[in-house]
N, C-alpha and C positions, 0 to 999 in steps of 0.2 A: 671403388668406382662401380657404378651400377649401370644396368641397361638403360634406365631412365636418363642418366647423365650422358651416356653415349648418344641417345636420341637427341638430347639437347645440343650436343656438340655438332651433330649432323644438321640439325635444324638451323644452327647459326652460320653454316657455310653460306657465303653470299650466293644468291640464286644464279648469278652469271658464272659461278665456278662449279656448280653442282654437276653439270654434265661432264666437265673435264675430270672431276673427282671420280665419277663413276667409270668413265672410260679408262682412267689410270688404273683403277683396280681390276677392270676387265683385262687390260693388257698385262697386268701382273699375274693374273690367273693363267693367261696364255704363256707367259714366260715360265712359270712353274711347270706347266704341262710340257713345254718344249725341253726344259732342263731335265726333267725326270725321264722323258723319252730318250734324249740323247745319251744319258748315262746307261739306261737299260740297253739301248742299241749298242753302245760301246762294249758293254760286258757280255751280252748274250746274242747280239745280232739283230738285224732289222726285222726278221720274221717274228721273233719272240716279242720284241718291243712293240711291233704293230699289233700283234694279237692281244697283248696286255692293254694297250691303248684302246683298242676296239671294245674290249670288255668293259673298261672303265666308262667310256663314253656311251655305251648302250645303257648302262645303269643310270648315268647322268641324264640322258634324254628322258627317261621315265620319271626320275625325281624332279627334274626341272619343270617338265610339263605339269606335273601335279601341283607343284608350288605356285607356278604362274597362274594356273586355273583358279586356285584358291585365292591368291593375293588380289587378282584383278577381276574375280568373279566372272570368269569366262566359262560358260556352261555348254555352249553349242558343240555338236559333233560334226560340224560342216568344215569345209576347207577354210573358209574365211575366219572362223574362230581359231582354228589351229594356226593359221598364218599370223593372226593377231598376237597370239602368245609366242610363236617362234620369233617374231620380230623383236620381242622383249628378252629373248634368251641370251645367255652369255656367248653363245656361238654366233648368232646373227646380229645382235645389237650393234656391234662395232665393226662389222664388215664394212670396210671403207667405201667401196664402190659396188654395192650390191644392187641388183635389179630384181624387182618382184613384179610379176604379172599375175594378177588375180582375176579369175573368171568364176562362173557359178560353181562348177564342180571340179575345177582344176586350178592349179597354181604352178608357176615356175619361179624358182629362185636361182639367180646367177651370181656367182662371185667373180667379178671381172678383175679385181686387184687383190690378191691374197697376201696379207702381211706375213703369214707364216711361211709361205713358199718363197716370197721375195726375200725374207730374212735369211732363209736357208741358202738361197742363191748368192746373196751378198757375202755369206760366210764361206763360200766355195763348197757348199754341200750339195748333194743331189736333191732333186725334187723329192718331197715326201709323198709316198704312195698312200695318200690319206683316204682313198675311196672306201675301204672297208670300215674305217673309223667313223667317218661322217655318215655313211649309210646306216651303220648301226645306231648312231645317235638319232638320226632323223626318223628312222623306222620306229624306234622306241618312243620318240616324242609324239609322232603322229598317232601311234596306236593308243596313247592315253586319251586322245580325243575321239577316235573312231577306228576300230580294228579294220574297217573297210577302206581306210585311206591307204592307197598303195603309193610307195615311194619309189620312183624310178630315177636312176642315175643316167643322164644323157652324156655326161663327160665329167671326169674327175681323175687327177693323177692317181695311178700311174698311166692312165689313158693319155694318148696324144691329144693335145688341145691347141687351139689357136692362141696366138700371143695375147689377145684381148679377152680371154676367157679361161679361168682356172677350173671352175666347176659349174655344172647346171643340174639342178634337181627339179623333178616334176612330181607333183602330188595330184592324185586322181582318186575320186571315190568310185569304188567298184560295187 
């Protein structure tokens, strides 16, 4: 089987099923991420698991930003270009109830319904203190567009948060 045949298989997926196919694979990626995290957490504790997760996602932010810039020919170093790519990232693309507010030199991204956190709660697990993990990813992602894009965390677990907001990230050009 060749890459050309794989492309043909993908091209033959009915258009109305293509988004669901992509979302399924994104959710599978998140399942793998959660499973490896839970096993590391079980064997070595939350602090070590979170540190490993943070390091992995920092590298992923850099890699994914570069790939998206190239694939979609996104060349700007402004907030709008970075947000355009971020919306296509594995992290943001399938956030079910995200809100994005884009202005000239700033943007805010809110995750109001977090599948990861809600899955943990449904499994009777504590909230995941994902702040260092997401922050590392977002800083590395933004840096690939412009080192002057500052990423601020307004709220993210383990921070206390309102019931209708899991995390809020702000992007500013300095």
